[in-house]
DONU-685087 format. One record per residue (C-alpha): chain; y, z, x. Coordinates in steps of 0.05 Angstrom, whole numbers, plus 5000, padded with zeros to 4 digits. Layout:
# residues N
<r><ch>A</ch><y>Y</y><z>Z</z><x>X</x></r>
...
END
This chain:
# residues 182
<r><ch>A</ch><y>9230</y><z>7946</z><x>7704</x></r>
<r><ch>A</ch><y>9155</y><z>7955</z><x>7709</x></r>
<r><ch>A</ch><y>9151</y><z>7912</z><x>7772</x></r>
<r><ch>A</ch><y>9202</y><z>7959</z><x>7808</x></r>
<r><ch>A</ch><y>9164</y><z>8023</z><x>7796</x></r>
<r><ch>A</ch><y>9102</y><z>7999</z><x>7831</x></r>
<r><ch>A</ch><y>9149</y><z>7973</z><x>7889</x></r>
<r><ch>A</ch><y>9169</y><z>8045</z><x>7890</x></r>
<r><ch>A</ch><y>9102</y><z>8076</z><x>7907</x></r>
<r><ch>A</ch><y>9083</y><z>8024</z><x>7964</x></r>
<r><ch>A</ch><y>9121</y><z>8064</z><x>8020</x></r>
<r><ch>A</ch><y>9085</y><z>8133</z><x>7996</x></r>
<r><ch>A</ch><y>9011</y><z>8098</z><x>7999</x></r>
<r><ch>A</ch><y>9034</y><z>8067</z><x>8062</x></r>
<r><ch>A</ch><y>9054</y><z>8128</z><x>8087</x></r>
<r><ch>A</ch><y>8985</y><z>8169</z><x>8061</x></r>
<r><ch>A</ch><y>8948</y><z>8112</z><x>8099</x></r>
<r><ch>A</ch><y>8983</y><z>8116</z><x>8155</x></r>
<r><ch>A</ch><y>8979</y><z>8188</z><x>8157</x></r>
<r><ch>A</ch><y>8910</y><z>8191</z><x>8131</x></r>
<r><ch>A</ch><y>8893</y><z>8142</z><x>8202</x></r>
<r><ch>A</ch><y>8928</y><z>8188</z><x>8253</x></r>
<r><ch>A</ch><y>8885</y><z>8251</z><x>8227</x></r>
<r><ch>A</ch><y>8817</y><z>8207</z><x>8229</x></r>
<r><ch>A</ch><y>8839</y><z>8185</z><x>8300</x></r>
<r><ch>A</ch><y>8853</y><z>8255</z><x>8316</x></r>
<r><ch>A</ch><y>8796</y><z>8283</z><x>8290</x></r>
<r><ch>A</ch><y>8745</y><z>8229</z><x>8327</x></r>
<r><ch>A</ch><y>8780</y><z>8257</z><x>8393</x></r>
<r><ch>A</ch><y>8758</y><z>8324</z><x>8384</x></r>
<r><ch>A</ch><y>8694</y><z>8324</z><x>8414</x></r>
<r><ch>A</ch><y>8714</y><z>8298</z><x>8472</x></r>
<r><ch>A</ch><y>8771</y><z>8342</z><x>8490</x></r>
<r><ch>A</ch><y>8726</y><z>8402</z><x>8472</x></r>
<r><ch>A</ch><y>8672</y><z>8370</z><x>8520</x></r>
<r><ch>A</ch><y>8718</y><z>8346</z><x>8575</x></r>
<r><ch>A</ch><y>8699</y><z>8275</z><x>8569</x></r>
<r><ch>A</ch><y>8741</y><z>8215</z><x>8560</x></r>
<r><ch>A</ch><y>8747</y><z>8166</z><x>8500</x></r>
<r><ch>A</ch><y>8697</y><z>8118</z><x>8504</x></r>
<r><ch>A</ch><y>8650</y><z>8163</z><x>8559</x></r>
<r><ch>A</ch><y>8581</y><z>8178</z><x>8536</x></r>
<r><ch>A</ch><y>8549</y><z>8231</z><x>8584</x></r>
<r><ch>A</ch><y>8462</y><z>8223</z><x>8579</x></r>
<r><ch>A</ch><y>8422</y><z>8272</z><x>8615</x></r>
<r><ch>A</ch><y>8368</y><z>8214</z><x>8643</x></r>
<r><ch>A</ch><y>8373</y><z>8156</z><x>8672</x></r>
<r><ch>A</ch><y>8337</y><z>8129</z><x>8617</x></r>
<r><ch>A</ch><y>8380</y><z>8143</z><x>8568</x></r>
<r><ch>A</ch><y>8440</y><z>8107</z><x>8600</x></r>
<r><ch>A</ch><y>8400</y><z>8048</z><x>8621</x></r>
<r><ch>A</ch><y>8383</y><z>8046</z><x>8541</x></r>
<r><ch>A</ch><y>8463</y><z>8051</z><x>8523</x></r>
<r><ch>A</ch><y>8482</y><z>7998</z><x>8574</x></r>
<r><ch>A</ch><y>8421</y><z>7954</z><x>8567</x></r>
<r><ch>A</ch><y>8394</y><z>7943</z><x>8636</x></r>
<r><ch>A</ch><y>8357</y><z>7981</z><x>8692</x></r>
<r><ch>A</ch><y>8400</y><z>8014</z><x>8742</x></r>
<r><ch>A</ch><y>8397</y><z>7990</z><x>8810</x></r>
<r><ch>A</ch><y>8393</y><z>8052</z><x>8857</x></r>
<r><ch>A</ch><y>8377</y><z>8062</z><x>8935</x></r>
<r><ch>A</ch><y>8312</y><z>8065</z><x>8961</x></r>
<r><ch>A</ch><y>8342</y><z>8107</z><x>9022</x></r>
<r><ch>A</ch><y>8374</y><z>8172</z><x>8996</x></r>
<r><ch>A</ch><y>8399</y><z>8214</z><x>9049</x></r>
<r><ch>A</ch><y>8383</y><z>8283</z><x>9057</x></r>
<r><ch>A</ch><y>8450</y><z>8302</z><x>9047</x></r>
<r><ch>A</ch><y>8457</y><z>8297</z><x>8979</x></r>
<r><ch>A</ch><y>8431</y><z>8330</z><x>8923</x></r>
<r><ch>A</ch><y>8386</y><z>8293</z><x>8878</x></r>
<r><ch>A</ch><y>8379</y><z>8288</z><x>8814</x></r>
<r><ch>A</ch><y>8450</y><z>8264</z><x>8802</x></r>
<r><ch>A</ch><y>8497</y><z>8322</z><x>8770</x></r>
<r><ch>A</ch><y>8523</y><z>8275</z><x>8727</x></r>
<r><ch>A</ch><y>8504</y><z>8204</z><x>8686</x></r>
<r><ch>A</ch><y>8562</y><z>8171</z><x>8639</x></r>
<r><ch>A</ch><y>8575</y><z>8103</z><x>8611</x></r>
<r><ch>A</ch><y>8635</y><z>8068</z><x>8589</x></r>
<r><ch>A</ch><y>8617</y><z>7997</z><x>8553</x></r>
<r><ch>A</ch><y>8573</y><z>7963</z><x>8600</x></r>
<r><ch>A</ch><y>8585</y><z>8007</z><x>8658</x></r>
<r><ch>A</ch><y>8547</y><z>8060</z><x>8682</x></r>
<r><ch>A</ch><y>8564</y><z>8121</z><x>8737</x></r>
<r><ch>A</ch><y>8519</y><z>8173</z><x>8777</x></r>
<r><ch>A</ch><y>8555</y><z>8228</z><x>8802</x></r>
<r><ch>A</ch><y>8517</y><z>8264</z><x>8862</x></r>
<r><ch>A</ch><y>8552</y><z>8314</z><x>8905</x></r>
<r><ch>A</ch><y>8535</y><z>8333</z><x>8976</x></r>
<r><ch>A</ch><y>8496</y><z>8403</z><x>9002</x></r>
<r><ch>A</ch><y>8565</y><z>8407</z><x>9038</x></r>
<r><ch>A</ch><y>8641</y><z>8419</z><x>9008</x></r>
<r><ch>A</ch><y>8663</y><z>8359</z><x>9040</x></r>
<r><ch>A</ch><y>8611</y><z>8299</z><x>9020</x></r>
<r><ch>A</ch><y>8607</y><z>8264</z><x>8950</x></r>
<r><ch>A</ch><y>8589</y><z>8205</z><x>8916</x></r>
<r><ch>A</ch><y>8596</y><z>8165</z><x>8850</x></r>
<r><ch>A</ch><y>8550</y><z>8102</z><x>8854</x></r>
<r><ch>A</ch><y>8575</y><z>8054</z><x>8796</x></r>
<r><ch>A</ch><y>8543</y><z>7987</z><x>8767</x></r>
<r><ch>A</ch><y>8580</y><z>7934</z><x>8711</x></r>
<r><ch>A</ch><y>8572</y><z>7861</z><x>8701</x></r>
<r><ch>A</ch><y>8589</y><z>7832</z><x>8759</x></r>
<r><ch>A</ch><y>8638</y><z>7783</z><x>8722</x></r>
<r><ch>A</ch><y>8674</y><z>7840</z><x>8689</x></r>
<r><ch>A</ch><y>8674</y><z>7892</z><x>8738</x></r>
<r><ch>A</ch><y>8665</y><z>7976</z><x>8726</x></r>
<r><ch>A</ch><y>8694</y><z>8017</z><x>8672</x></r>
<r><ch>A</ch><y>8768</y><z>8044</z><x>8703</x></r>
<r><ch>A</ch><y>8754</y><z>8104</z><x>8656</x></r>
<r><ch>A</ch><y>8690</y><z>8114</z><x>8697</x></r>
<r><ch>A</ch><y>8729</y><z>8104</z><x>8762</x></r>
<r><ch>A</ch><y>8795</y><z>8119</z><x>8763</x></r>
<r><ch>A</ch><y>8837</y><z>8070</z><x>8807</x></r>
<r><ch>A</ch><y>8865</y><z>8097</z><x>8872</x></r>
<r><ch>A</ch><y>8919</y><z>8076</z><x>8921</x></r>
<r><ch>A</ch><y>8880</y><z>8028</z><x>8980</x></r>
<r><ch>A</ch><y>8913</y><z>8031</z><x>9049</x></r>
<r><ch>A</ch><y>8858</y><z>8000</z><x>9084</x></r>
<r><ch>A</ch><y>8805</y><z>7949</z><x>9068</x></r>
<r><ch>A</ch><y>8747</y><z>7909</z><x>9113</x></r>
<r><ch>A</ch><y>8713</y><z>7852</z><x>9085</x></r>
<r><ch>A</ch><y>8640</y><z>7841</z><x>9113</x></r>
<r><ch>A</ch><y>8566</y><z>7823</z><x>9106</x></r>
<r><ch>A</ch><y>8522</y><z>7880</z><x>9078</x></r>
<r><ch>A</ch><y>8455</y><z>7848</z><x>9085</x></r>
<r><ch>A</ch><y>8478</y><z>7780</z><x>9064</x></r>
<r><ch>A</ch><y>8520</y><z>7802</z><x>9006</x></r>
<r><ch>A</ch><y>8591</y><z>7799</z><x>9010</x></r>
<r><ch>A</ch><y>8623</y><z>7863</z><x>9015</x></r>
<r><ch>A</ch><y>8688</y><z>7897</z><x>9007</x></r>
<r><ch>A</ch><y>8706</y><z>7975</z><x>9045</x></r>
<r><ch>A</ch><y>8761</y><z>8003</z><x>9020</x></r>
<r><ch>A</ch><y>8798</y><z>8064</z><x>9043</x></r>
<r><ch>A</ch><y>8834</y><z>8093</z><x>8977</x></r>
<r><ch>A</ch><y>8884</y><z>8159</z><x>8965</x></r>
<r><ch>A</ch><y>8857</y><z>8190</z><x>8896</x></r>
<r><ch>A</ch><y>8904</y><z>8256</z><x>8874</x></r>
<r><ch>A</ch><y>8888</y><z>8310</z><x>8874</x></r>
<r><ch>A</ch><y>8816</y><z>8301</z><x>8917</x></r>
<r><ch>A</ch><y>8855</y><z>8256</z><x>8977</x></r>
<r><ch>A</ch><y>8816</y><z>8204</z><x>9017</x></r>
<r><ch>A</ch><y>8757</y><z>8172</z><x>8994</x></r>
<r><ch>A</ch><y>8722</y><z>8101</z><x>9010</x></r>
<r><ch>A</ch><y>8696</y><z>8052</z><x>8966</x></r>
<r><ch>A</ch><y>8645</y><z>8001</z><x>8978</x></r>
<r><ch>A</ch><y>8627</y><z>7945</z><x>8938</x></r>
<r><ch>A</ch><y>8582</y><z>7883</z><x>8919</x></r>
<r><ch>A</ch><y>8548</y><z>7849</z><x>8880</x></r>
<r><ch>A</ch><y>8474</y><z>7853</z><x>8867</x></r>
<r><ch>A</ch><y>8425</y><z>7825</z><x>8811</x></r>
<r><ch>A</ch><y>8489</y><z>7797</z><x>8766</x></r>
<r><ch>A</ch><y>8525</y><z>7870</z><x>8780</x></r>
<r><ch>A</ch><y>8583</y><z>7899</z><x>8812</x></r>
<r><ch>A</ch><y>8555</y><z>7961</z><x>8849</x></r>
<r><ch>A</ch><y>8606</y><z>8003</z><x>8876</x></r>
<r><ch>A</ch><y>8604</y><z>8066</z><x>8922</x></r>
<r><ch>A</ch><y>8651</y><z>8112</z><x>8921</x></r>
<r><ch>A</ch><y>8646</y><z>8169</z><x>8978</x></r>
<r><ch>A</ch><y>8668</y><z>8218</z><x>9018</x></r>
<r><ch>A</ch><y>8635</y><z>8232</z><x>9084</x></r>
<r><ch>A</ch><y>8610</y><z>8182</z><x>9147</x></r>
<r><ch>A</ch><y>8609</y><z>8111</z><x>9131</x></r>
<r><ch>A</ch><y>8545</y><z>8101</z><x>9169</x></r>
<r><ch>A</ch><y>8498</y><z>8137</z><x>9116</x></r>
<r><ch>A</ch><y>8523</y><z>8104</z><x>9055</x></r>
<r><ch>A</ch><y>8525</y><z>8041</z><x>9093</x></r>
<r><ch>A</ch><y>8456</y><z>8050</z><x>9103</x></r>
<r><ch>A</ch><y>8439</y><z>8071</z><x>9026</x></r>
<r><ch>A</ch><y>8489</y><z>8015</z><x>8995</x></r>
<r><ch>A</ch><y>8437</y><z>7961</z><x>9047</x></r>
<r><ch>A</ch><y>8377</y><z>7997</z><x>9010</x></r>
<r><ch>A</ch><y>8405</y><z>7979</z><x>8942</x></r>
<r><ch>A</ch><y>8362</y><z>7914</z><x>8924</x></r>
<r><ch>A</ch><y>8326</y><z>7892</z><x>8849</x></r>
<r><ch>A</ch><y>8262</y><z>7929</z><x>8863</x></r>
<r><ch>A</ch><y>8259</y><z>7990</z><x>8826</x></r>
<r><ch>A</ch><y>8258</y><z>8063</z><x>8852</x></r>
<r><ch>A</ch><y>8221</y><z>8081</z><x>8908</x></r>
<r><ch>A</ch><y>8228</y><z>8135</z><x>8950</x></r>
<r><ch>A</ch><y>8294</y><z>8165</z><x>8915</x></r>
<r><ch>A</ch><y>8265</y><z>8219</z><x>8867</x></r>
<r><ch>A</ch><y>8230</y><z>8287</z><x>8884</x></r>
END
């Protein structure tokens, strides 16, 4: 008889624990909702802080066009991926530079999937590369250039003239940060 009393307590305890877990998950999401940051994404003030978070030095181009504003307006990490967002000096130009492990790719949280409608595979200074035209709601058409350098997948998603970003991509090598910071 005593065993039946204990069994009657199991459903309320299970319900209480499940409710507590749900409340804690909701409380955990509040800072991201307030800041406008998706779950699992961390924002950083400096490149060095982002590098510490992902565990590698961020590859940056030695050529940085005047048409883009330095420093990045946003530096974010998710898992082992990092994203740098740059705005253009005019409204039609923008760049998102994302890096992650070559074998695992880049985080979809940092680089949302778009609808590809044109793809070209080509050689980028001795490295296989792919240029994809994407439809991304609500912004319209973007171009995405991806290749592997130093064991990392590098993706440049941009709006603007392809020649500008191809030159930028060609200058990304494992050689430091020369020529980009003012």
